[in-house]
C-alpha positions as CSV (number, residue, x, y, z in Angstrom):
1,X,0.4,-101.1,-36.3
2,X,3.6,-101.0,-34.2
3,X,3.0,-100.2,-30.5
4,X,5.7,-99.0,-28.1
5,X,5.4,-99.7,-24.6
6,X,7.1,-97.3,-22.3
7,X,7.8,-97.7,-18.3
8,X,8.0,-94.8,-16.4
9,X,8.8,-94.0,-12.8
10,X,6.6,-91.3,-11.4
11,X,7.8,-89.4,-8.3
12,X,6.3,-86.6,-6.3
13,X,9.6,-84.8,-4.9
14,X,11.0,-81.3,-4.7
15,X,14.1,-81.4,-6.8
16,X,15.8,-78.0,-7.8
17,X,17.9,-79.7,-10.5
18,X,14.8,-80.9,-12.3
19,X,12.8,-78.1,-11.6
20,X,15.5,-76.1,-13.5
21,X,15.5,-78.4,-16.3
22,X,11.7,-78.3,-16.7
23,X,11.6,-74.7,-16.5
24,X,14.5,-74.4,-19.2
25,X,12.8,-76.8,-21.6
26,X,9.2,-75.3,-21.2
27,X,10.9,-71.8,-22.0
28,X,12.3,-73.4,-25.1
29,X,9.2,-75.1,-26.1
30,X,7.2,-71.8,-25.7
31,X,9.8,-69.8,-27.9
32,X,9.4,-72.4,-30.5
33,X,5.7,-72.3,-30.4
34,X,5.2,-68.5,-30.1
35,X,6.7,-65.8,-32.0
36,X,5.8,-63.4,-29.3
37,X,7.6,-65.4,-26.6
38,X,10.5,-66.1,-29.1
39,X,10.8,-62.1,-29.6
40,X,11.0,-61.5,-25.7
41,X,13.5,-64.2,-24.9
42,X,16.8,-63.0,-23.8
43,X,15.7,-59.5,-23.8
44,X,15.2,-57.5,-20.6
45,X,11.5,-57.9,-20.8
46,X,12.1,-61.8,-20.4
47,X,13.9,-61.1,-16.8
48,X,11.7,-61.6,-13.8
49,X,12.8,-58.3,-11.9
50,X,11.8,-57.5,-8.4
51,X,9.7,-54.2,-7.7
52,X,9.2,-53.4,-4.1
53,X,7.7,-50.2,-2.6
54,X,7.7,-49.5,1.2
55,X,6.4,-46.9,3.4
56,X,7.8,-46.2,6.9
57,X,6.3,-44.1,9.7
58,X,7.9,-41.1,11.5
59,X,9.7,-43.5,13.7
60,X,11.1,-45.4,10.8
61,X,8.9,-48.5,11.5
62,X,7.4,-50.2,8.5
63,X,3.8,-49.1,7.8
64,X,3.0,-50.7,4.5
65,X,4.7,-52.7,1.8
66,X,4.1,-53.8,-1.7
67,X,6.2,-56.9,-3.2
68,X,5.9,-57.3,-6.9
69,X,7.9,-58.1,-10.1
70,X,8.0,-57.1,-13.6
71,X,8.2,-59.7,-16.6
72,X,7.0,-59.5,-20.2
73,X,6.1,-55.7,-19.9
74,X,3.6,-56.5,-17.0
75,X,3.6,-55.6,-13.3
76,X,2.6,-58.5,-11.0
77,X,1.5,-57.3,-7.7
78,X,2.4,-60.5,-5.3
79,X,1.9,-58.9,-2.0
80,X,0.4,-55.7,-0.6
81,X,0.1,-55.1,3.4
82,X,-0.9,-51.9,5.2
83,X,-0.6,-51.8,8.9
84,X,-4.2,-51.9,10.4
85,X,-3.3,-48.3,12.0
86,X,-3.0,-46.9,8.7
87,X,-5.6,-48.7,6.6
88,X,-8.3,-46.3,5.1
89,X,-5.5,-43.4,4.9
90,X,-4.9,-43.9,1.1
91,X,-1.3,-45.3,1.9
92,X,-2.1,-48.6,0.1
93,X,-3.3,-46.6,-2.8
94,X,0.0,-44.5,-2.9
95,X,2.0,-47.7,-2.8
96,X,0.2,-49.2,-5.9
97,X,0.3,-46.0,-7.6
98,X,4.2,-45.7,-7.1
99,X,4.5,-49.5,-8.1
100,X,2.6,-48.7,-11.3
101,X,4.4,-45.6,-12.2
102,X,7.9,-47.3,-11.6
103,X,6.7,-50.3,-13.6
104,X,5.6,-48.2,-16.5
105,X,8.3,-45.5,-16.5
106,X,11.4,-47.7,-15.8
107,X,10.3,-51.1,-17.3
108,X,7.9,-50.3,-20.1
109,X,5.1,-52.2,-18.5
110,X,1.7,-51.8,-20.4
111,X,-0.4,-53.6,-17.6
112,X,-0.5,-54.7,-14.1
113,X,-2.2,-57.8,-12.5
114,X,-3.0,-59.1,-9.0
115,X,-4.6,-62.1,-7.3
116,X,-6.7,-61.2,-4.2
117,X,-9.1,-63.2,-2.0
118,X,-12.7,-62.0,-1.4
119,X,-12.0,-61.0,2.3
120,X,-8.9,-59.2,1.3
121,X,-9.0,-56.4,-1.3
122,X,-11.0,-56.9,-4.7
123,X,-13.1,-53.7,-4.2
124,X,-9.7,-51.8,-3.3
125,X,-8.3,-52.7,-6.6
126,X,-11.5,-52.0,-8.4
127,X,-11.5,-48.5,-7.1
128,X,-7.8,-48.2,-8.5
129,X,-9.2,-49.0,-12.0
130,X,-8.6,-52.8,-12.1
131,X,-11.1,-55.2,-13.4
132,X,-11.8,-58.9,-12.7
133,X,-10.8,-61.2,-15.3
134,X,-11.1,-64.5,-13.4
135,X,-12.4,-65.8,-10.3
136,X,-11.7,-69.2,-8.6
137,X,-14.0,-70.4,-6.2
138,X,-13.3,-72.4,-3.1
139,X,-9.7,-71.6,-3.3
140,X,-9.1,-72.2,-0.5
141,X,-12.5,-74.0,0.3
142,X,-15.0,-71.4,1.4
143,X,-12.9,-68.4,-0.3
144,X,-13.0,-67.0,-3.8
145,X,-9.8,-65.9,-5.5
146,X,-10.0,-62.9,-7.9
147,X,-7.5,-62.1,-10.7
148,X,-7.6,-58.4,-11.7
149,X,-5.7,-56.5,-14.4
150,X,-5.4,-52.7,-15.2
151,X,-3.9,-51.0,-18.3
152,X,-0.8,-49.0,-17.5
153,X,-0.7,-47.4,-21.1
154,X,0.1,-43.8,-20.7
155,X,-3.0,-41.4,-20.5
156,X,-3.4,-38.9,-23.4
């Protein structure tokens, strides 16, 4: 039996150049291993496209905002904030609905996903038709994170 011994230097650093290399190599490996990922590579669905929806009040002040992105035919809601004065008015629901509509109609999205903490908005998203598919307890310690998804397939 022949054994090879390797010596590695392991570093914990932030390095944009190496980050990009790792990203490119993983993307290539994914395309090699998955026919689905290979079919999406270098298509518009492969692009990570920002999708943002904002609401301003009568004075032009920001009242609410949704920051997300679309990729692989899915909407990913990264941030949703509604000013405390406007919570409970349906404004957040309207922003999510507009983001879902835009994702479906402009980008061909078939689903939407969001992560939220237990003290934030899991019930809000459930009321909008999202369902919990994962929970991470103690992230951060003492808090539970929920991952929720919703189908954006056209009704009918």
